[in-house]
Steps between C-alpha positions, in 0.01 A plus 500: 500500500315242702264582786684456832225304675387277216565138588672254268706760310861608522642846447796581273616858432862559412639804329868565406602236749642153531292223641633366831313169456671248272237219531145600432241217546122460484419875457200672330635832394186627338548861357853520648680822406875483430711738298870464448511240771778249520406128532827360348587146615165454659310166513127534455283188537115482490447877467205680338573842350139564387463855377846594629716780372868406485652746264865571444591242769792268507450129524841398376589136574166466678318157507122480452310178563122472479472883480199664346520828314133577442449842339834599641691801371857394454611783257868582477590255777830294476471130533856417363588128567184435704351153505119438457341164583132429480410872481197670359493829302144606431434842339844603634669817368855426399590806285876562497554250783840323463505117503849453392635152596167399663376131495138396492374157599130392472380861505162629359440823317147620453411811307854630555707669236847372545622666181525841676743357753880508445722195452217262576579136386227278653585174331301181484296349775302814559153586373325801366125581488324799352229473774426297808439132436141388547510157677170295519399358834206288608221653694587313812861625505383855423278467811795400717697809386200729558481384856838653564415845348503689820763291687714747711830322399448546129230768437720811518764374251250438217690174422180300467221754460537836332337820627203439282448161664599299195753225535857584410541310174876513508512345838257226389710434197807449719320269744356287230823478309703393813241280674212419272141547590450178688794579739390862538142391597628242749737747656229765535260244662771395752577862584125539565522877494822534696839615388831436684651844430433829327484461124679766286566317179363217275801296599409534873143386433618220286741368771217517761267298279764257394595424861137451610426267209775247600 
């Protein structure tokens, strides 16, 4: 569970209960603890479940958009008829989780064994990597990113810099793929060390940079 007084983080603990919230937006649920919780028919947008435990939960008919499952434990959870768009599964645990009738659009799977899940038919338009991609950036762009290492609106989520201080290669890959290095560098320069809102996912950072670069 998350520390009560730590800024920039959200708490989520639900056991043997049904979620009262049907629209979850812009949340960083790091190390959330949920067991046999019911999130059926819930819409989740721009949510980060880094290191979360969501076992034996129900996500029937849920909709996921730009949701990141980073090291998340989803064992034995039920995702029947759920929809996933632009989601990331990195080192996620899917053993005996049920994905019957699910659809996936532009999702990325990194170091995640999908074969241990049940009824999982991912289809085309999604990508699989055995390890994090290693994007190459110029020294000047790297310097712009490093200047944001301890920014209070992004530091706690580890979206840009990992605990070790290294840049999050998966986030960099997403930024370069969607915007290209020139636009990323331009956006960072115009932001000039400021961010318009708390960043909890790579998508949130991409949107901020994209808007600034226009």
